[in-house]
Each structure stands twice: as structure tokens, then as C-alpha cells.
PDBQT receptor file of N, H, CA, C and O in Angstrom, charges set to zero:
ATOM      1  N   LEU A   1       0.870  -1.198   0.076  1.00  0.00    +0.000 N 
ATOM      2  CA  LEU A   1      -0.453   0.089  -0.101  1.00  0.00    +0.000 C 
ATOM      3  C   LEU A   1       0.953   1.568  -0.185  1.00  0.00    +0.000 C 
ATOM      4  O   LEU A   1       2.112   1.815   0.148  1.00  0.00    +0.000 OA
ATOM      5  N   ASP A   2       0.353   1.865  -0.533  1.00  0.00    +0.000 N 
ATOM      6  H   ASP A   2      -0.588   1.665  -0.803  1.00  0.00    +0.000 HD
ATOM      7  CA  ASP A   2       1.407   3.439  -0.883  1.00  0.00    +0.000 C 
ATOM      8  C   ASP A   2       0.341   4.305  -0.990  1.00  0.00    +0.000 C 
ATOM      9  O   ASP A   2      -0.444   4.054  -1.904  1.00  0.00    +0.000 OA
ATOM     10  N   ILE A   3       0.134   5.161  -0.365  1.00  0.00    +0.000 N 
ATOM     11  H   ILE A   3       0.772   5.365   0.377  1.00  0.00    +0.000 HD
ATOM     12  CA  ILE A   3      -0.508   6.991  -0.450  1.00  0.00    +0.000 C 
ATOM     13  C   ILE A   3       0.274   8.020   0.322  1.00  0.00    +0.000 C 
ATOM     14  O   ILE A   3       0.679   8.407   1.419  1.00  0.00    +0.000 OA
ATOM     15  N   THR A   4       0.188   8.303  -1.667  1.00  0.00    +0.000 N 
ATOM     16  H   THR A   4      -0.141   7.989  -2.558  1.00  0.00    +0.000 HD
ATOM     17  CA  THR A   4       1.023  10.228  -1.802  1.00  0.00    +0.000 C 
ATOM     18  C   THR A   4       0.312  10.793  -2.038  1.00  0.00    +0.000 C 
ATOM     19  O   THR A   4      -0.662  10.561  -2.754  1.00  0.00    +0.000 OA
ATOM     20  N   SER A   5       0.699  11.987  -1.325  1.00  0.00    +0.000 N 
ATOM     21  H   SER A   5       1.491  12.175  -0.743  1.00  0.00    +0.000 HD
ATOM     22  CA  SER A   5       0.174  13.439  -1.525  1.00  0.00    +0.000 C 
ATOM     23  C   SER A   5       0.985  14.379  -2.071  1.00  0.00    +0.000 C 
ATOM     24  O   SER A   5       2.160  14.206  -1.745  1.00  0.00    +0.000 OA
ATOM     25  N   GLU A   6       0.781  15.389  -2.840  1.00  0.00    +0.000 N 
ATOM     26  H   GLU A   6      -0.173  15.529  -3.105  1.00  0.00    +0.000 HD
ATOM     27  CA  GLU A   6       1.435  16.501  -3.466  1.00  0.00    +0.000 C 
ATOM     28  C   GLU A   6       0.543  18.082  -3.452  1.00  0.00    +0.000 C 
ATOM     29  O   GLU A   6      -0.491  18.467  -3.999  1.00  0.00    +0.000 OA
ATOM     30  N   PRO A   7       1.584  18.742  -2.494  1.00  0.00    +0.000 N 
ATOM     31  CA  PRO A   7       0.950  19.965  -2.827  1.00  0.00    +0.000 C 
ATOM     32  C   PRO A   7       0.878  20.669  -4.092  1.00  0.00    +0.000 C 
ATOM     33  O   PRO A   7       1.729  20.068  -4.747  1.00  0.00    +0.000 OA
ATOM     34  N   THR A   8       0.486  21.399  -4.706  1.00  0.00    +0.000 N 
ATOM     35  H   THR A   8      -0.205  21.888  -4.173  1.00  0.00    +0.000 HD
ATOM     36  CA  THR A   8       1.030  22.179  -5.810  1.00  0.00    +0.000 C 
ATOM     37  C   THR A   8       0.571  23.371  -5.743  1.00  0.00    +0.000 C 
ATOM     38  O   THR A   8       0.149  23.749  -4.651  1.00  0.00    +0.000 OA
ATOM     39  N   SER A   9       0.533  24.229  -6.827  1.00  0.00    +0.000 N 
ATOM     40  H   SER A   9       0.876  23.923  -7.715  1.00  0.00    +0.000 HD
ATOM     41  CA  SER A   9       0.480  25.492  -6.814  1.00  0.00    +0.000 C 
ATOM     42  C   SER A   9      -0.395  25.972  -7.903  1.00  0.00    +0.000 C 
ATOM     43  O   SER A   9      -0.677  27.128  -8.219  1.00  0.00    +0.000 OA
ATOM     44  N   ASP A  10      -0.731  24.951  -8.364  1.00  0.00    +0.000 N 
ATOM     45  H   ASP A  10      -0.503  24.012  -8.107  1.00  0.00    +0.000 HD
ATOM     46  CA  ASP A  10      -2.101  25.938  -9.451  1.00  0.00    +0.000 C 
ATOM     47  C   ASP A  10      -2.663  24.598  -9.366  1.00  0.00    +0.000 C 
ATOM     48  O   ASP A  10      -2.257  24.232 -10.469  1.00  0.00    +0.000 OA
ATOM     49  N   VAL A  11      -3.204  23.707  -8.970  1.00  0.00    +0.000 N 
ATOM     50  H   VAL A  11      -3.533  24.005  -8.074  1.00  0.00    +0.000 HD
ATOM     51  CA  VAL A  11      -4.045  22.871  -8.708  1.00  0.00    +0.000 C 
ATOM     52  C   VAL A  11      -4.310  22.216  -7.507  1.00  0.00    +0.000 C 
ATOM     53  O   VAL A  11      -3.410  21.382  -7.407  1.00  0.00    +0.000 OA
ATOM     54  N   THR A  12      -5.219  22.109  -6.314  1.00  0.00    +0.000 N 
ATOM     55  H   THR A  12      -5.950  22.787  -6.396  1.00  0.00    +0.000 HD
ATOM     56  CA  THR A  12      -5.071  21.396  -5.045  1.00  0.00    +0.000 C 
ATOM     57  C   THR A  12      -4.294  20.704  -4.399  1.00  0.00    +0.000 C 
ATOM     58  O   THR A  12      -4.148  20.731  -3.177  1.00  0.00    +0.000 OA
ATOM     59  N   GLY A  13      -3.578  19.840  -5.391  1.00  0.00    +0.000 N 
ATOM     60  H   GLY A  13      -3.697  19.818  -6.384  1.00  0.00    +0.000 HD
ATOM     61  CA  GLY A  13      -2.703  18.414  -4.973  1.00  0.00    +0.000 C 
ATOM     62  C   GLY A  13      -2.922  17.482  -5.262  1.00  0.00    +0.000 C 
ATOM     63  O   GLY A  13      -4.082  17.271  -5.615  1.00  0.00    +0.000 OA
ATOM     64  N   PHE A  14      -1.927  16.355  -5.285  1.00  0.00    +0.000 N 
ATOM     65  H   PHE A  14      -0.985  16.526  -4.998  1.00  0.00    +0.000 HD
ATOM     66  CA  PHE A  14      -2.686  15.429  -6.252  1.00  0.00    +0.000 C 
ATOM     67  C   PHE A  14      -3.140  14.302  -4.684  1.00  0.00    +0.000 C 
ATOM     68  O   PHE A  14      -2.596  14.701  -3.655  1.00  0.00    +0.000 OA
ATOM     69  N   PHE A  15      -3.759  13.429  -4.570  1.00  0.00    +0.000 N 
ATOM     70  H   PHE A  15      -4.201  13.105  -5.406  1.00  0.00    +0.000 HD
ATOM     71  CA  PHE A  15      -3.551  12.544  -3.613  1.00  0.00    +0.000 C 
ATOM     72  C   PHE A  15      -3.903  11.151  -4.404  1.00  0.00    +0.000 C 
ATOM     73  O   PHE A  15      -4.853  10.851  -5.127  1.00  0.00    +0.000 OA
ATOM     74  N   GLU A  16      -2.624  10.346  -3.922  1.00  0.00    +0.000 N 
ATOM     75  H   GLU A  16      -1.852  10.589  -3.335  1.00  0.00    +0.000 HD
ATOM     76  CA  GLU A  16      -2.744   9.053  -5.148  1.00  0.00    +0.000 C 
ATOM     77  C   GLU A  16      -2.500   7.863  -4.533  1.00  0.00    +0.000 C 
ATOM     78  O   GLU A  16      -1.488   7.754  -3.840  1.00  0.00    +0.000 OA
ATOM     79  N   VAL A  17      -3.498   6.657  -4.711  1.00  0.00    +0.000 N 
ATOM     80  H   VAL A  17      -4.320   6.745  -5.274  1.00  0.00    +0.000 HD
ATOM     81  CA  VAL A  17      -2.636   4.798  -3.772  1.00  0.00    +0.000 C 
ATOM     82  C   VAL A  17      -3.133   3.947  -4.793  1.00  0.00    +0.000 C 
ATOM     83  O   VAL A  17      -3.939   3.691  -5.688  1.00  0.00    +0.000 OA
ATOM     84  N   THR A  18      -2.070   3.649  -4.042  1.00  0.00    +0.000 N 
ATOM     85  H   THR A  18      -1.415   3.858  -3.315  1.00  0.00    +0.000 HD
ATOM     86  CA  THR A  18      -1.234   2.959  -5.256  1.00  0.00    +0.000 C 
ATOM     87  C   THR A  18      -1.123   1.059  -4.727  1.00  0.00    +0.000 C 
ATOM     88  O   THR A  18       0.078   0.828  -4.587  1.00  0.00    +0.000 OA
ATOM     89  N   VAL A  19      -1.786   0.028  -4.486  1.00  0.00    +0.000 N 
ATOM     90  H   VAL A  19      -2.762   0.216  -4.600  1.00  0.00    +0.000 HD
ATOM     91  CA  VAL A  19      -1.761  -1.288  -4.387  1.00  0.00    +0.000 C 
ATOM     92  C   VAL A  19      -0.995  -2.245  -4.940  1.00  0.00    +0.000 C 
ATOM     93  O   VAL A  19      -1.062  -2.623  -6.109  1.00  0.00    +0.000 OA
ATOM     94  N   ASP A  20      -0.321  -2.609  -4.169  1.00  0.00    +0.000 N 
ATOM     95  H   ASP A  20      -0.266  -2.302  -3.219  1.00  0.00    +0.000 HD
ATOM     96  CA  ASP A  20       0.602  -3.714  -5.007  1.00  0.00    +0.000 C 
ATOM     97  C   ASP A  20       1.013  -2.981  -6.495  1.00  0.00    +0.000 C 
ATOM     98  O   ASP A  20       0.629  -3.451  -7.566  1.00  0.00    +0.000 OA
ATOM     99  N   GLY A  21       1.473  -2.310  -6.438  1.00  0.00    +0.000 N 
ATOM    100  H   GLY A  21       1.784  -1.928  -5.568  1.00  0.00    +0.000 HD
ATOM    101  CA  GLY A  21       2.158  -1.851  -8.318  1.00  0.00    +0.000 C 
ATOM    102  C   GLY A  21       0.594  -1.374  -8.874  1.00  0.00    +0.000 C 
ATOM    103  O   GLY A  21       0.411  -0.972 -10.023  1.00  0.00    +0.000 OA
ATOM    104  N   LYS A  22      -0.228  -1.465  -8.096  1.00  0.00    +0.000 N 
ATOM    105  H   LYS A  22      -0.080  -1.791  -7.163  1.00  0.00    +0.000 HD
ATOM    106  CA  LYS A  22      -1.939  -0.684  -8.977  1.00  0.00    +0.000 C 
ATOM    107  C   LYS A  22      -2.807   0.163  -9.088  1.00  0.00    +0.000 C 
ATOM    108  O   LYS A  22      -3.976  -0.218  -9.025  1.00  0.00    +0.000 OA
ATOM    109  N   LEU A  23      -2.598   1.171  -9.230  1.00  0.00    +0.000 N 
ATOM    110  H   LEU A  23      -1.649   1.481  -9.281  1.00  0.00    +0.000 HD
ATOM    111  CA  LEU A  23      -2.799   2.540  -8.898  1.00  0.00    +0.000 C 
ATOM    112  C   LEU A  23      -4.398   2.322  -9.243  1.00  0.00    +0.000 C 
ATOM    113  O   LEU A  23      -4.890   2.022 -10.331  1.00  0.00    +0.000 OA
ATOM    114  N   VAL A  24      -5.460   2.712  -7.223  1.00  0.00    +0.000 N 
ATOM    115  H   VAL A  24      -5.061   2.955  -6.339  1.00  0.00    +0.000 HD
ATOM    116  CA  VAL A  24      -6.432   2.049  -6.980  1.00  0.00    +0.000 C 
ATOM    117  C   VAL A  24      -7.242   3.407  -6.704  1.00  0.00    +0.000 C 
ATOM    118  O   VAL A  24      -8.361   3.166  -6.251  1.00  0.00    +0.000 OA
ATOM    119  N   HIS A  25      -7.005   4.565  -6.839  1.00  0.00    +0.000 N 
ATOM    120  H   HIS A  25      -6.096   4.760  -7.208  1.00  0.00    +0.000 HD
ATOM    121  CA  HIS A  25      -7.269   6.126  -6.594  1.00  0.00    +0.000 C 
ATOM    122  C   HIS A  25      -6.499   7.111  -6.863  1.00  0.00    +0.000 C 
ATOM    123  O   HIS A  25      -5.405   7.364  -6.358  1.00  0.00    +0.000 OA
ATOM    124  N   SER A  26      -7.006   7.615  -7.578  1.00  0.00    +0.000 N 
ATOM    125  H   SER A  26      -7.894   7.409  -7.988  1.00  0.00    +0.000 HD
ATOM    126  CA  SER A  26      -6.316   9.491  -8.202  1.00  0.00    +0.000 C 
ATOM    127  C   SER A  26      -6.928   9.909  -8.340  1.00  0.00    +0.000 C 
ATOM    128  O   SER A  26      -7.678   9.860  -9.314  1.00  0.00    +0.000 OA
ATOM    129  N   LYS A  27      -6.967  10.598  -7.399  1.00  0.00    +0.000 N 
ATOM    130  H   LYS A  27      -6.358  10.638  -6.607  1.00  0.00    +0.000 HD
ATOM    131  CA  LYS A  27      -7.217  12.812  -7.466  1.00  0.00    +0.000 C 
ATOM    132  C   LYS A  27      -6.755  13.135  -9.181  1.00  0.00    +0.000 C 
ATOM    133  O   LYS A  27      -7.530  13.213 -10.134  1.00  0.00    +0.000 OA
ATOM    134  N   LYS A  28      -5.848  13.227  -9.190  1.00  0.00    +0.000 N 
ATOM    135  H   LYS A  28      -5.218  13.163  -8.416  1.00  0.00    +0.000 HD
ATOM    136  CA  LYS A  28      -5.031  13.554 -10.517  1.00  0.00    +0.000 C 
ATOM    137  C   LYS A  28      -5.676  13.136 -11.727  1.00  0.00    +0.000 C 
ATOM    138  O   LYS A  28      -5.902  13.982 -12.593  1.00  0.00    +0.000 OA
ATOM    139  N   ASP A  29      -6.000  11.946 -11.895  1.00  0.00    +0.000 N 
ATOM    140  H   ASP A  29      -5.817  11.259 -11.192  1.00  0.00    +0.000 HD
ATOM    141  CA  ASP A  29      -6.808  11.996 -12.643  1.00  0.00    +0.000 C 
ATOM    142  C   ASP A  29      -8.730  11.407 -12.476  1.00  0.00    +0.000 C 
ATOM    143  O   ASP A  29      -9.206  10.326 -12.822  1.00  0.00    +0.000 OA
ATOM    144  N   GLY A  30      -9.291  12.362 -11.962  1.00  0.00    +0.000 N 
ATOM    145  H   GLY A  30      -8.905  13.240 -11.681  1.00  0.00    +0.000 HD
ATOM    146  CA  GLY A  30     -10.195  12.474 -12.084  1.00  0.00    +0.000 C 
ATOM    147  C   GLY A  30     -10.751  12.155 -10.232  1.00  0.00    +0.000 C 
ATOM    148  O   GLY A  30     -11.263  12.975  -9.470  1.00  0.00    +0.000 OA
ATOM    149  N   ASP A  31     -10.484  11.003 -10.018  1.00  0.00    +0.000 N 
ATOM    150  H   ASP A  31     -10.068  10.337 -10.638  1.00  0.00    +0.000 HD
ATOM    151  CA  ASP A  31     -11.816  10.531  -8.807  1.00  0.00    +0.000 C 
ATOM    152  C   ASP A  31     -11.713  11.317  -7.835  1.00  0.00    +0.000 C 
ATOM    153  O   ASP A  31     -12.473  11.077  -6.897  1.00  0.00    +0.000 OA
ATOM    154  N   GLY A  32     -10.607  12.713  -7.671  1.00  0.00    +0.000 N 
ATOM    155  H   GLY A  32      -9.990  12.909  -8.433  1.00  0.00    +0.000 HD
ATOM    156  CA  GLY A  32     -10.926  13.339  -6.357  1.00  0.00    +0.000 C 
ATOM    157  C   GLY A  32     -10.563  13.271  -4.913  1.00  0.00    +0.000 C 
ATOM    158  O   GLY A  32      -9.553  12.577  -4.796  1.00  0.00    +0.000 OA
ATOM    159  N   LEU A  33     -10.797  13.515  -4.290  1.00  0.00    +0.000 N 
ATOM    160  H   LEU A  33     -11.617  14.078  -4.385  1.00  0.00    +0.000 HD
ATOM    161  CA  LEU A  33     -10.152  12.813  -2.978  1.00  0.00    +0.000 C 
ATOM    162  C   LEU A  33     -11.159  11.973  -2.037  1.00  0.00    +0.000 C 
ATOM    163  O   LEU A  33     -12.019  12.666  -1.492  1.00  0.00    +0.000 OA
ATOM    164  N   PRO A  34     -11.188  10.759  -1.793  1.00  0.00    +0.000 N 
ATOM    165  CA  PRO A  34     -11.813   9.730  -1.087  1.00  0.00    +0.000 C 
ATOM    166  C   PRO A  34     -12.973  10.395  -0.182  1.00  0.00    +0.000 C 
ATOM    167  O   PRO A  34     -12.464  10.584   0.923  1.00  0.00    +0.000 OA
ATOM    168  N   ASP A  35     -13.864  10.683  -0.180  1.00  0.00    +0.000 N 
ATOM    169  H   ASP A  35     -14.277  10.529  -1.078  1.00  0.00    +0.000 HD
ATOM    170  CA  ASP A  35     -14.439  11.616   0.834  1.00  0.00    +0.000 C 
ATOM    171  C   ASP A  35     -16.144  11.218   0.521  1.00  0.00    +0.000 C 
ATOM    172  O   ASP A  35     -17.187  11.837   0.730  1.00  0.00    +0.000 OA
ATOM    173  N   THR A  36     -15.839   9.881  -0.078  1.00  0.00    +0.000 N 
ATOM    174  H   THR A  36     -14.992   9.378  -0.248  1.00  0.00    +0.000 HD
ATOM    175  CA  THR A  36     -17.745   9.379   0.113  1.00  0.00    +0.000 C 
ATOM    176  C   THR A  36     -16.676   7.415  -0.108  1.00  0.00    +0.000 C 
ATOM    177  O   THR A  36     -15.712   6.783  -0.539  1.00  0.00    +0.000 OA
ATOM    178  N   LYS A  37     -18.203   7.449   0.768  1.00  0.00    +0.000 N 
ATOM    179  H   LYS A  37     -18.987   7.962   1.118  1.00  0.00    +0.000 HD
ATOM    180  CA  LYS A  37     -18.013   5.738   1.012  1.00  0.00    +0.000 C 
ATOM    181  C   LYS A  37     -18.061   4.995   0.288  1.00  0.00    +0.000 C 
ATOM    182  O   LYS A  37     -17.851   3.934   0.875  1.00  0.00    +0.000 OA
ATOM    183  N   GLU A  38     -18.308   4.727  -1.301  1.00  0.00    +0.000 N 
ATOM    184  H   GLU A  38     -18.479   5.589  -1.778  1.00  0.00    +0.000 HD
ATOM    185  CA  GLU A  38     -18.261   4.740  -2.642  1.00  0.00    +0.000 C 
ATOM    186  C   GLU A  38     -16.679   4.238  -2.802  1.00  0.00    +0.000 C 
ATOM    187  O   GLU A  38     -16.164   3.139  -3.012  1.00  0.00    +0.000 OA
ATOM    188  N   LYS A  39     -16.045   5.886  -2.555  1.00  0.00    +0.000 N 
ATOM    189  H   LYS A  39     -16.463   6.779  -2.384  1.00  0.00    +0.000 HD
ATOM    190  CA  LYS A  39     -14.270   5.640  -2.985  1.00  0.00    +0.000 C 
ATOM    191  C   LYS A  39     -13.915   5.086  -2.114  1.00  0.00    +0.000 C 
ATOM    192  O   LYS A  39     -13.628   4.011  -2.643  1.00  0.00    +0.000 OA
ATOM    193  N   MET A  40     -13.624   4.949  -0.775  1.00  0.00    +0.000 N 
ATOM    194  H   MET A  40     -13.857   5.821  -0.345  1.00  0.00    +0.000 HD
ATOM    195  CA  MET A  40     -13.549   4.579   0.247  1.00  0.00    +0.000 C 
ATOM    196  C   MET A  40     -13.546   2.631   0.249  1.00  0.00    +0.000 C 
ATOM    197  O   MET A  40     -12.630   1.826   0.085  1.00  0.00    +0.000 OA
ATOM    198  N   ASP A  41     -14.954   2.467   0.503  1.00  0.00    +0.000 N 
ATOM    199  H   ASP A  41     -15.698   3.122   0.636  1.00  0.00    +0.000 HD
ATOM    200  CA  ASP A  41     -15.038   1.042  -0.201  1.00  0.00    +0.000 C 
ATOM    201  C   ASP A  41     -14.044   0.402  -1.439  1.00  0.00    +0.000 C 
ATOM    202  O   ASP A  41     -13.507  -0.695  -1.283  1.00  0.00    +0.000 OA
ATOM    203  N   LYS A  42     -13.778   1.549  -3.215  1.00  0.00    +0.000 N 
ATOM    204  H   LYS A  42     -14.214   2.440  -3.341  1.00  0.00    +0.000 HD
ATOM    205  CA  LYS A  42     -13.318   0.420  -3.666  1.00  0.00    +0.000 C 
ATOM    206  C   LYS A  42     -11.489   0.508  -2.814  1.00  0.00    +0.000 C 
ATOM    207  O   LYS A  42     -11.083  -0.612  -2.506  1.00  0.00    +0.000 OA
ATOM    208  N   ILE A  43     -10.581   1.591  -2.500  1.00  0.00    +0.000 N 
ATOM    209  H   ILE A  43     -10.910   2.501  -2.751  1.00  0.00    +0.000 HD
ATOM    210  CA  ILE A  43      -9.483   1.172  -1.795  1.00  0.00    +0.000 C 
ATOM    211  C   ILE A  43      -9.413   0.041  -0.843  1.00  0.00    +0.000 C 
ATOM    212  O   ILE A  43      -8.638  -0.915  -0.843  1.00  0.00    +0.000 OA
ATOM    213  N   VAL A  44     -10.419   0.350   0.005  1.00  0.00    +0.000 N 
ATOM    214  H   VAL A  44     -11.049   1.127   0.005  1.00  0.00    +0.000 HD
ATOM    215  CA  VAL A  44     -10.254  -1.229   1.296  1.00  0.00    +0.000 C 
ATOM    216  C   VAL A  44     -10.387  -2.929   0.203  1.00  0.00    +0.000 C 
ATOM    217  O   VAL A  44      -9.770  -3.981   0.364  1.00  0.00    +0.000 OA
ATOM    218  N   LYS A  45     -10.873  -2.758  -0.287  1.00  0.00    +0.000 N 
ATOM    219  H   LYS A  45     -11.374  -1.903  -0.418  1.00  0.00    +0.000 HD
ATOM    220  CA  LYS A  45     -11.651  -3.621  -1.201  1.00  0.00    +0.000 C 
ATOM    221  C   LYS A  45     -10.137  -4.120  -2.231  1.00  0.00    +0.000 C 
ATOM    222  O   LYS A  45      -9.809  -5.256  -2.574  1.00  0.00    +0.000 OA
ATOM    223  N   ALA A  46      -9.613  -3.110  -2.450  1.00  0.00    +0.000 N 
ATOM    224  H   ALA A  46      -9.880  -2.187  -2.172  1.00  0.00    +0.000 HD
ATOM    225  CA  ALA A  46      -8.458  -3.119  -3.227  1.00  0.00    +0.000 C 
ATOM    226  C   ALA A  46      -7.223  -3.888  -2.248  1.00  0.00    +0.000 C 
ATOM    227  O   ALA A  46      -6.661  -4.888  -2.694  1.00  0.00    +0.000 OA
ATOM    228  N   VAL A  47      -6.825  -3.280  -0.759  1.00  0.00    +0.000 N 
ATOM    229  H   VAL A  47      -7.281  -2.467  -0.397  1.00  0.00    +0.000 HD
ATOM    230  CA  VAL A  47      -6.337  -3.560   0.133  1.00  0.00    +0.000 C 
ATOM    231  C   VAL A  47      -6.656  -5.127   0.746  1.00  0.00    +0.000 C 
ATOM    232  O   VAL A  47      -5.863  -6.069   0.736  1.00  0.00    +0.000 OA
ATOM    233  N   GLU A  48      -7.918  -5.126   1.231  1.00  0.00    +0.000 N 
ATOM    234  H   GLU A  48      -8.562  -4.361   1.239  1.00  0.00    +0.000 HD
ATOM    235  CA  GLU A  48      -8.422  -6.829   1.536  1.00  0.00    +0.000 C 
ATOM    236  C   GLU A  48      -7.781  -7.945   0.054  1.00  0.00    +0.000 C 
ATOM    237  O   GLU A  48      -7.251  -9.047   0.194  1.00  0.00    +0.000 OA
ATOM    238  N   GLU A  49      -8.009  -7.331  -1.081  1.00  0.00    +0.000 N 
ATOM    239  H   GLU A  49      -8.440  -6.436  -1.195  1.00  0.00    +0.000 HD
ATOM    240  CA  GLU A  49      -7.522  -8.166  -2.647  1.00  0.00    +0.000 C 
ATOM    241  C   GLU A  49      -5.886  -8.920  -2.086  1.00  0.00    +0.000 C 
ATOM    242  O   GLU A  49      -5.717 -10.139  -2.111  1.00  0.00    +0.000 OA
ATOM    243  N   ALA A  50      -4.667  -7.811  -1.549  1.00  0.00    +0.000 N 
ATOM    244  H   ALA A  50      -4.805  -6.821  -1.529  1.00  0.00    +0.000 HD
ATOM    245  CA  ALA A  50      -3.868  -7.696  -1.805  1.00  0.00    +0.000 C 
ATOM    246  C   ALA A  50      -3.231  -8.652  -0.496  1.00  0.00    +0.000 C 
ATOM    247  O   ALA A  50      -2.119  -9.144  -0.306  1.00  0.00    +0.000 OA
ATOM    248  N   LYS A  51      -4.241  -8.653   0.130  1.00  0.00    +0.000 N 
ATOM    249  H   LYS A  51      -5.144  -8.253  -0.024  1.00  0.00    +0.000 HD
ATOM    250  CA  LYS A  51      -3.622  -9.503   1.426  1.00  0.00    +0.000 C 
ATOM    251  C   LYS A  51      -3.137 -11.375   1.186  1.00  0.00    +0.000 C 
ATOM    252  O   LYS A  51      -2.679 -12.020   2.130  1.00  0.00    +0.000 OA
TER     253      LYS A  51
């Protein structure tokens, strides 16, 4: 599990979640922040499947 974030001066920043080398959530690619149950469920499911 790798969670990275990066503040930027021209956008509100990046927030990326990678599990076993697979990008699961990307604010930069349009997923936004993981601020809903559906978005969190997607991330949690990927983590559980990687166990």
C-alpha cells in the first residue's frame, strides 16, 4: 500500500493510492479525494484483495 500526496501551486494537489503496484485511486486522474463511502470501499477492497 502506497499513499502519496503532493501540494501544488496551480491545483489543489494530488492524492494517489497504489496497492501492489496498481493505481487504485487518483485525484489527479479525476477520482477526487476519497471523501465518500464508495471511494473508500474501492480502496479498502483493493487492500483486502492484496492480503
